[in-house]
C-alpha positions in Angstrom: -85.1 81.5 -198.7 -83.8 77.9 -198.4 -84.7 74.8 -196.4 -82.1 72.8 -194.4 -82.8 69.5 -192.8 -80.8 68.6 -189.7 -80.2 65.1 -188.2 -78.4 64.1 -185.0 -78.6 60.5 -183.7 -75.2 60.3 -182.1 -76.1 60.4 -178.4 -78.4 58.7 -175.9 -81.1 60.7 -177.6 -81.3 62.3 -181.0 -83.4 64.6 -183.0 -84.4 66.0 -186.4 -85.2 69.5 -187.3 -86.1 71.6 -190.3 -84.5 75.1 -190.5 -85.5 78.0 -192.7 -82.5 79.9 -194.0 -83.1 83.6 -194.8 -80.0 85.4 -195.9 -77.3 84.8 -193.3 -79.6 83.6 -190.6 -81.5 80.3 -189.9 -84.5 79.5 -187.7 -85.6 76.1 -186.6 -89.3 75.9 -187.6 -90.0 72.2 -186.7 -88.2 69.8 -184.5 -88.7 66.3 -183.1 -86.7 64.5 -180.4 -85.8 60.8 -180.7 -85.3 58.6 -177.7 -82.0 56.7 -178.0 -83.5 53.2 -177.9 -86.2 54.0 -180.4 -84.2 56.1 -182.9 -84.2 53.6 -185.8 -87.9 52.9 -185.4 -89.0 56.5 -185.1 -86.7 58.4 -187.4 -88.7 58.2 -190.6 -91.9 59.1 -188.8 -90.2 62.1 -187.1 -89.0 63.3 -190.5 -92.6 63.1 -191.9 -93.8 65.1 -188.9 -91.3 67.9 -189.2 -92.1 68.3 -193.0 -95.8 68.3 -192.3 -95.5 70.8 -189.5 -93.5 73.2 -191.6 -95.6 72.6 -194.7 -92.6 71.7 -196.7 -92.0 68.8 -199.2 -88.8 66.8 -199.4 -88.4 68.1 -202.9 -88.1 71.6 -201.6 -85.0 70.9 -199.5 -81.8 72.8 -200.3 -79.5 70.8 -198.1 -79.2 68.2 -195.4 -76.9 68.5 -192.4 -76.0 65.4 -190.3 -74.0 65.2 -187.1 -71.8 62.3 -188.1 -70.1 61.5 -184.8 -68.4 60.8 -182.6 -70.9 58.9 -180.4 -72.8 55.6 -180.4 -71.7 53.3 -183.2 -75.3 52.4 -183.9 -76.7 55.9 -183.6 -74.0 57.4 -185.8 -74.7 54.8 -188.5 -78.5 55.3 -188.4 -78.3 59.1 -188.9 -75.6 59.0 -191.5 -77.3 56.3 -193.5 -80.5 58.2 -193.5 -78.9 61.5 -194.4 -76.9 60.0 -197.3 -79.9 58.2 -198.6 -82.0 61.3 -198.6 -79.3 63.4 -200.1 -78.9 61.0 -203.0 -82.6 60.5 -203.6 -83.4 64.3 -203.5 -80.1 65.3 -205.2 -79.3 67.9 -202.5 -75.9 68.7 -200.9 -74.8 67.0 -197.7 -73.2 68.9 -194.8 -71.2 67.0 -192.2 -71.1 68.4 -188.6 -68.8 67.0 -185.9 -70.5 66.6 -182.5 -67.3 67.8 -180.9 -67.3 71.0 -182.9 -71.0 71.5 -182.1 -70.0 71.3 -178.4 -67.1 73.6 -178.7 -69.2 76.2 -180.5 -71.4 76.6 -177.5 -68.5 78.2 -175.6 -67.1 80.1 -178.5 -70.6 81.6 -179.2 -70.9 82.7 -175.5 -67.4 84.1 -175.0 -66.0 87.2 -176.8 -62.5 86.1 -175.7 -62.6 82.6 -177.3 -61.9 83.5 -180.9 -58.2 83.6 -180.6 -57.6 80.7 -178.3 -57.8 76.9 -178.6 -61.0 75.5 -177.1 -61.2 71.8 -176.2 -64.5 69.9 -176.4 -64.7 66.6 -174.5 -67.2 63.8 -174.8 -67.4 60.6 -172.8 -66.2 57.8 -175.0 -66.9 55.1 -172.4 -64.4 52.6 -171.0 -62.6 55.5 -169.3 -61.7 57.1 -172.6 -62.5 60.6 -173.8 -63.3 62.0 -177.3 -61.3 65.3 -177.5 -61.7 68.0 -180.2 -59.4 71.1 -180.3 -60.6 74.1 -182.2 -59.4 77.6 -182.8 -62.5 79.5 -183.8 -64.1 77.5 -186.6 -60.8 75.7 -187.4 -60.4 72.1 -186.2 -56.9 71.5 -185.0 -57.4 67.9 -183.9 -60.0 65.3 -183.0 -58.8 62.2 -181.2 -59.8 59.6 -178.6 -57.6 59.5 -175.5 -57.5 57.6 -172.2 -58.9 59.8 -169.4 -55.5 60.3 -167.8 -53.9 61.4 -171.0 -56.8 63.8 -171.8 -56.4 65.4 -168.4 -52.6 65.7 -168.8 -53.0 67.4 -172.2 -55.8 69.7 -171.1 -53.4 72.7 -170.9 -54.5 76.2 -169.9 -57.3 76.7 -172.5 -61.0 76.2 -171.7 -62.3 72.6 -171.7 -66.0 72.4 -172.6 -68.1 69.4 -171.4 -71.7 68.3 -171.2 -71.5 65.2 -169.1 -71.2 64.7 -165.3 -68.2 62.3 -165.4 -66.1 64.7 -167.4 -67.1 67.7 -165.3 -65.8 65.8 -162.3 -62.6 64.8 -164.1 -61.8 68.5 -165.0 -63.0 70.7 -162.1 -62.4 73.8 -164.0 -64.3 72.7 -167.1 -67.0 74.8 -168.7 -70.3 72.9 -168.4 -72.9 73.4 -171.1 -76.2 71.7 -172.0 -76.2 68.6 -174.1 -75.9 69.4 -177.8 -78.3 68.4 -180.5 -79.8 69.7 -183.8 -80.3 73.2 -182.4 -76.6 73.5 -181.5 -75.5 72.0 -184.8 -77.6 74.5 -186.8 -75.1 77.4 -186.6 -72.2 75.2 -188.0 -74.5 73.8 -190.7 -75.6 77.3 -191.7 -72.0 78.5 -192.0 -71.0 75.5 -194.1 -74.1 75.8 -196.2 -73.5 79.4 -197.0 -69.8 78.8 -197.8 -70.6 75.8 -200.0 -68.6 73.4 -197.7 -70.4 70.2 -198.7 -69.4 66.6 -198.2 -69.1 64.0 -200.9 -72.2 62.0 -200.3 -70.7 58.8 -201.6 -67.4 59.1 -199.6 -68.6 60.7 -196.3 -67.9 58.2 -193.5 -68.8 58.1 -189.8 -66.7 60.1 -187.5 -66.2 57.3 -185.0 -62.7 58.1 -183.7 -62.8 54.8 -181.8 -61.6 51.8 -183.7 -64.4 49.1 -183.6 -63.7 46.0 -181.5 -64.3 43.8 -184.6 -61.5 45.7 -186.5 -59.2 45.4 -183.5 -59.8 41.6 -183.4 -59.1 41.4 -187.1 -55.9 43.3 -186.8 -54.8 41.0 -184.0 -55.5 37.9 -186.1 -53.6 39.4 -189.0 -50.6 40.1 -186.8 -50.7 36.6 -185.2 
């Protein structure tokens, strides 16, 4: 038996969870949600609560999985910084989970026909843009940010999985699923944990996809 901590602070809300891994299966034994505007203030308290509820100490952890984007710049940074700090302090492996992959997996897990086809996961990137992830089974083919029109033009014939109203309206034939969080990331985290697919704690970066405005301004000054 092993213990796996899960963190997701990428969206409007977030969450933390503690999963018990038994062989090839995992079960979430404690979970706390985090309101988006209070994530930073409540994160450490929520971690204490899930450990207390499960009766587990941090020193008993066998791995930490973090959803490292794409999503809110601030939210992504908060969760990733916490996960990396805990992984370093506790000397446990770190697992990176893409929020787009977590979204795509909801369709792949429900459809027996999805294994051999490319599934697109879309997330609202704001400003009329779309985060697009293309997956064939568990293999990521591409993750990009596109203008809404370009995303629609490149949708193709495969399924497009969304969880937001604006994108469901943008692609009338899209597959609508519930918002993803730590529960939905758990299957991917388990697969990577069992396969030993761990991230380099020192080098793992946020999966922003969007170039920050500050960097765009810096590039413009450098080119001037």
